[in-house]
N, C-alpha and C positions, 0 to 999 in steps of 0.2 A: 698758286705762285706762278706756276708755268704757264698758264693761260694770260696773266697780265704783264709777264716781263718780255721785253723786247730781246731779241737774239742777242747773245752775249751778256745779257743783264744778270744781275745776281741778287741773292737774297741773304739776310743775316737775321737769325731768330734765336731766342733763348727759351729752353724749355727743361722740364724735369724728366729725367730718364733713370732707369735702374740698372744696377748691375747684379746679377743674380736674381733670386726670387724671394721676395719679402714673405714673412709668415702671413698667411691669410688673417690672422687675427689682427696685425698691424695695418694691412690694407683696409680692413672693414672699419677702422678707427674714425670717427667723425673728423678729427683734427687732420688725419692723413688724407680724408677725402676733400677737405676744404682747402688743404695746400696742394691739391691737383697730384698726390703721390698714388692713390688709389687706382688712377687710370693710367699711369705712367708704364711704359714699355721699356723692356731691354734695350740697352744703347745700341747693341749691334743690329737689332731689328729696325730701330728709329732710323738709323744711317741707311740700312738697306731699303726702306721705303722711299726715302729721298732720291736714292740711285735708280731705283725702279721706275720713279715718275720722269726720269730722264735727265736729271742734273748731274753735271760733271764738276771735277774739281771740289769735292766736298771736303771741308775742313772743319775740324773741332777746335776752335779758337780758345775757349776757356772751359775748365770742368772743375767745378768745385764740389765736394762732398757737403751734403745736408745732413747734419748729426740729427738724430732722433733723441728727444729729451729723455732722460732717465724715467721721469714719471710715467711717460707713454710705455716705454720698454717695460717697466715695473708691472704695468698692468696687465700684460699679455705674455711676458715671457719669465720663467724661473731665472733666478741668478745665474745657473749654469748655462741656460739657453741664451741669456743675455750676453755673457761673457763670450760665448761661442759665436754669436751673431757679430758682436763687435771685432772679433778677431778673424772673421771670414771676408771674403773678398766681395760679398753683398753688401749693397748701400745704395743710397739715393743721392743723385748728383744733379746739379744745375750746369747745363752746358749751353754754349753759344756756338752755333754752327753756320756756316755759309756754303753755297753753292752757286754754281753758274748755269744758266741756260745756254744749250749748245747753238 
């Protein structure tokens, strides 16, 4: 994006990011892979990468949690682990981010 934007140009993208670390069993699930979750990175790392590329005024416009269906959680986590997972800050989020070229 940096290469093709004019000075003061901006981008706006939507992507899937994580907060915390998903259990490996969930990451390796085929549905998670197909839904782009398996390759998702932590939101702070995602935003840091954008900043390291030289973008400024980086803004997260939208952030929506993506809930993991019970049938997927039940395949990999015990009832106790599932409850603990749901009550934690760990999660999958769809975000919309923009930034400007200096």
